[in-house]
N, C-alpha and C positions, 0 to 999 in steps of 0.2 A: 060531941066534943066542943067545949067552949073556946072562944077566941083566945083566952089566956092560955089554955092548954095547948092550943096550936102553936102559940109563940114559944112556949117551953120546948116544943118538939120541932123547932126550926131545922130545916135540912138544906143541903146544897148539892149541886152537881159536881163540885170539885172533889178530887180523890181524897179519901180518908188518909191515905199514905202516898205522899208525892214521890217518895223514892221508888215505890213499886210502879207507879205510872211512868216515871223516868226510864226504868229498866225496859218496860214494854215498848215505850216510844223509841228508845235506842234500837231495840230489836227490829221494829218496823222500818226504821231508816236503813239499817244494815240489809234487811231482806229486800227493801226497795231497790237498793243499789245492785244487789245480785239479780233481781228480776229484770232490770233494764239492761245491765251490762251483759247478761246472758241471754238476751232475747233471741239471738240468731240460732242458738242451740235448740230452741223449742219449735214445735209446729206453729204455723201461722194461726191456725184455728183447730179446735177439736170439739166434737160433739159432747155435750154434757150427759153423763150416764143418768139413767132413770133414777137411781137412788139418790144421787146428788141433787137432781132437779126436785125430788120430793122434799128435800130439806127446806125449800123455799115456799112450801105450801102450808106450813104450820101456823097456828094462831100467834098473836102478839104475846111476848113473855110478860107474865104478871109480876114476877119477882126478879131481883138482881142476880147477876152472875159476875164473876171476876173478869176484868178487862182482858187478862191473859187468855181466858177461855173463849171470849168473843173473838179475839184476834186469831186464835187457833182455828176457829171455824172459817174465818175469812181465808186463811192460808190454804185450807183444805178444799173448800167448796166454791170459792170465788176466783182467786188468783189464777188457777190453772185453766179457766174457761173464759177468757176475754174475747171481745170482738176481733182483736188481732191487729188493729191499725198501728200499734207501735212497732210491729214487726217489719223488717226491711222488705219483705215480699208481699206486703199488703198494698194493693193498687185497686181495690174494689170500688170504693167511693172516694171522691175527692174531699179529704177531711183533715189531713195532716197527721203526723206521728207523735206529736207532743215532745217534751224534753224535760230533763230532770230539774233544771233550774226553775222552770215554770211551775213544776209540781211543788218544789220547796216554797215558792212564792205563794201558791194557793194555801199552803199550810200557814205561813206567816200572816196572810191576809185574814184567815179565819181566827188566828190568835189575836190580831189587832181588833177584829170584831166590828169595825166601823160600818155603818149603813151609808152607802155612797149616794143616797138621795140628795145629800147636801149637808153643809155645815162648815164651820170654821175649824178645820182640822188638817193634819198632815196628809191623810189619805186623799182628801179632796184635791189637795195641791198636786199629788202624784197623778190623779186622774186628769186634771187640766193639762199637766205637762205632757202626758202621754198623748192626749188628743191633739195637742199642738205639734208634737213630733210627727204624728201620722199626717196631719195637715201639711206639714213641711215636706215630708217624704213624697206626698202626692202633688206637690207644687200648687196647692190651693192658696189663695191670697190670705193675708194676715187677718182680714176682717171676717173670714169664714168661721164656722163653728163646727164642733164635732161632739159626738156622744158615743160612749161604749155601751154595747148591747150584748145579747146572748149569742148572736150569730147573724149570718147573712140574711135570712128571711126577715128578721126584725129590722135589720139595717135598711133593707129595701123598703119596708113599710114606713120607716121614719122618713125616708126621702120622698116616697110617693105621697105620703100624707101632706108633707110640706108643699109638694107640687099641686096637689088637689086644692089646698086652701089658697095658694097663691093665684091659681088660674080660674077659680070658680066664678069670679065676678060678683060675689056677695060675701058677707061675713058669715062663713059657715059655722063658726063657734056660736053665733047668736041665732042664726036662722035655720041651719041644717041644710042637707042636700036637696030637700024639696024646693028650696027657694032659688036654686040655680036657674038662671034664665034659659040656658041651653045645656043639654047633656054633654058631659066631658068625654073626650076620647083620648086614650093612651095607646101608643103604638109600640109594638115589640116584634122581633122576628119570630118565626115559627120554631126557633131553637131556644126560646126564652125559658127560664126555670119556672116551674109551676107555682112557686111562691108568689109570683105576680098575679096569678089568677086568684089565689087566696086573698091577696091584698085588695083586689078590686071588691071582693065581697065584704071584707072587713071595713073598707072605706065607704060602704053604702052605695057603690057605683054599679055593682053587678058585673058578671063576666063579659057581658056585651060591650062594656066600656073598653076592654082590652082587645084591640084590633091586631090580629096576627098578620104580619107582613111576610110574604114568601122570602126564603133565603136563596142565595145563588149557589153555584157549584162549589164554592169555598165555604158554604154554610154561614155566610154573612148576610145581614139584612140587605135586601134588594132596594137600593135607594130610589130607583125609578118607580117601583111599586109603592114605596112609602109616599113619595110626592103625589102620586095619583090618588092614593087613599085620603091624604090630607085635603086635596082639592075637592074630592067627591064629598067628604064630610062637611066642608065649608058650604058647598052648593046645597047640601041637604039641610042646612041650618043647625048643624051640630058644632060643638066647640073643640077643635083640636087643641089639646092641652099639653101633652108631654110625650116625648120620644124616649123610650127605654132602650138604651144601647147596652150591648153585652160585651164585656171585656173578658172573654174566656167562657164559651158556652159549656154546659155540662156534658153534652154528648161528645163533642169533638175538640173542645178547647179553642175554637175559632174566635176571632176578635172582629167586631163590627168596625166599619170605617169611621173612626171617631172624629177626625177632623172634618170630614164631609158632613157628618151628622150635626156637628156643632155649627157648621156654616148654615145648614138648612134651618136649624132651630133659631139661629139669630135672624135669618131672613123672614121666617114665618112667625116669630114671636112666641115660640114654644119653649117649654121647660125641657132641659136635657138632663135626664137621670141616667147614670151609668151603673149597671149591675156589675161590679168588679170583684165579686166574691171569689172568683177563681183567678182572674188575671190582673187585677189592678196593681198589685205589688210588683209586677214585672217592671214597673216604673223605676224601681231601685236596682234592677239587674244591669250590670255594666254593658253586657253584650246584646241584650234583647229589649232594652227599655224603649227602643223605637217602635216596638209592636203596639204600645199603648200611647203613642204620641197623640196629644189632643185630649187626654183624659182630664187634664187640669182645667179644661174649659167647661166641665159639667156644672150644672146648678146644684146637683146632689150626687153623691157617690156612696155606694155600699161596698164594704170590705169585710172579709172574713179573716181575722188575725190568727185563728187556729188553723188556717190553711197556709197562707203565704209566710207567716212568721213561725209556724209549727208550735204555737202555744197550746198548752193543755186546754181541753174544753172547759168552759165555753167562753168565747169572746169575739165579738164583731164590732164594727165601727161604722157609723154614718157621718158623713161630712155634708154640710150645706153651705153653699157659697154666701148666702145672705143671712147673717146671724140674726137680724131682726125678724125675718120671716120664720126662721127656725124656731125662735123662742115664742113668737106669737102663735105658732101652731100648737104648742104643747103646754105653755105656762097657764096655770090656774091659781087664783087666790084662795086661801083658806084661813079662817081665823086662828087656827092652831098652827099655822106655818108662816108666821110673820117674820120678815127679816129685821134684825136688830142692828144698831150701830156698833155694838160690841158684844162679846160673849160667843157662845157656840153657834148662834144663828146669824152671826155677823158676816155672812158670805152668800154669794149667789147660790141658789139651790140648783144642783145639777139635774134634778128631775124636771126642771123647766124645759129641758131639751129632749125628753123622750116620754115614754108611757109609764115608766116604773118609778113609783115613789120609794120603794124599797129596792136597793141595788147592792149587789155584792161588790167587793173590792177587786174587780177584774183587772184593774190597771196595774196592780203591783207586779204581776207576772210579766207583762209587756215591758214595764220599766226595768225590772231586773234582767230580763233577757237582752234588751238593747244595751243596757249598761255593761253586761258581761261580754257580749259578742260584737256589738257595734252594728250599725246599719249595713256597712259594706259586706259583712259576712253573710247576712241574710240575702243580700243581692246576689252574692256568688252562689249560694245554695239554690236560688231560683234559676240562675243560669245553668247550674249543674243538672237540675231536673229536666230542663228543656233539652240539654245536650244528651242526656240519657234517653229521652224519648226519640231523638234522632238516631241514636245508636240502635235502639230497638227497631225502629223503622228500617234501618239498613239490614238488620238480621232478617226481618220479614221479607224484604225485597230479594234476598238471596235464596229463599226457599220456595220452590215451585208450588208446594201444597199450602202455602200461606198467602192470603190475599189482603192487602191494605184496603180499607173501606172508606177512608177519608184522608185528606191532606193532614200531615202532622205539623201544626203551627206552633203549639206550645208544648205542654207536657202530658197531653192526652193522646193515646194511640188506639185507633179502632182497626181491628183486623179479624179475620176468621180463618179457620182451617177449611180448606176447600180442595178436595182431591180432583175436582174437575168434572165429575160425572153425576153429582147429586143435584136434585132440584132444591129450590130455596127452603121448602118446608123441612126436608130431610137435613139440609145443612143447619137449619136452626136447631133441630133436635140434637144433632151431633155436637154442635158447639156448646149447647147448654150442658150436655153430658160431660164434655171436657172441662167446662168451668166448675161443675159440681164435684167432679173427681179431684180436681186440683185443690179445692177447698177441703174436702173430706180427708184427703191424704195429708193435709197440713203443709203442702208444698208452696202454694201461692193463692192469693185471693184476688181474682179479677171479677169484673161485673159484665153484664151484657146490656145491649141497647139496640135500637133500630135507627138506622140513618138512611134517609131517602128510600124507605120501604124495605131495606135489607137488614136482617138481623146480623149482629156481630159481637165479638168480645171487645171489651173496653179496658184499657190499662191507664190508670190515672196516677202518674208518678209524683205525688205530693208527699214525699217521704225522704227526709234527710239521711236515713240509714241505708237507702237503696244503693247498690253497687252494680256495675255493668255485669259482673258475674251472676248476679241474681236474674238479670234479664236473659243471659245465656241459658240459665237453667229453665226459665219459663219457656223459651222457644223449644228447647230440647224436650220438655215434658209435654207440651202441646202437640208436637209432632209425634211423640211416642203414643200418646193417648188417642190421637186422631187416627194414626195408622193402624193401631190395634183394633179400633172399632170399625174399620172399613176393610 
């Protein structure tokens, strides 16, 4: 085919008939409202039948089919079998339940189509405004900077990369980690999320650079042990660089002593990074903000906005106190990305603050959600989740066959069914079976973990749809399943 013939046969991805596309789109919105508004009537989760699973094993389609037929397949084979986290009784992993306004925003963001790597456009202004709002919500100073990323793991990597470059003692961008005069040491409690181990490898430092500090009986970093480890590393000729505080551990929801850690870092000249992916936004909760007092003193902070703000996946945020350090860590020049005095490139490139040159318009959902509901409502929802966790803790305390396994500090509750006569291994098997039967029956989704050597069930109430009646049902079903099995 000649070039001229190809031009004659020009095609597009736009619909041939916009009225048909409009009708299908309207049906999608109507079905979406039914799906979300009726979520409580459905099971939390259900196993996908073999024949349905088989439909996802076919080859890529060679030819076109009507949008209506494509959507019919989605309704039949995809929508009935979700993870279940939008359901009010999903407490398995700490991830958030999403919301309808955020979903609409993602649709509008895709229609806008802007690449948020940077540029002189309205979407970039929304992005800057949202990061400024998050900065203010966390009481970071005006000179600090922020960037939206896909989630907490990347937000932590952004902060830790800034810490590494600031504390290395050499220009890492020019010379690399081999030029560092002394090995860097990062300190985190033994309750820290495993994304920090991945970060050490990604940053070229190796897992040995992440020093695990023992936690105390409240699952918080032991500060005496931290001080001793810092002193020992200094004596050994290594470079203590960064303390990673956790505001809301994954296992138990515990919060490190942030003011004391900030004081220690100031005394020792260390960078303070806070992994606040679970608990940072407690700062906006009227009754519980004191739990994260001192978080505003961090040099960098990682947040997960699809957790604390219940945004649809995915959106996280990294804040860095020193804007210059933040930009110097990530900004690179390129002849094809030159800033202009006017036109589309007449603005600071947002990708100068993270790793992604191509970035989706994640900011719009946060912007729309905060505009619609206001910061105060999200703070009340965080208080609500913590109060519900205390309610569940009270239910557990009243049942002789249920055993609380860790203090309930925030909205994570760890407990197990324990009839009182089984060994730990048998208790583990029993509680796993209870967990799996809850999931398979579509009643509730909880996870399991191990705290201080003991296996237990874990309920993470990061769900604005949860009600106390749901927690009543959980306890009733755990007791029923546990009793029937023993």
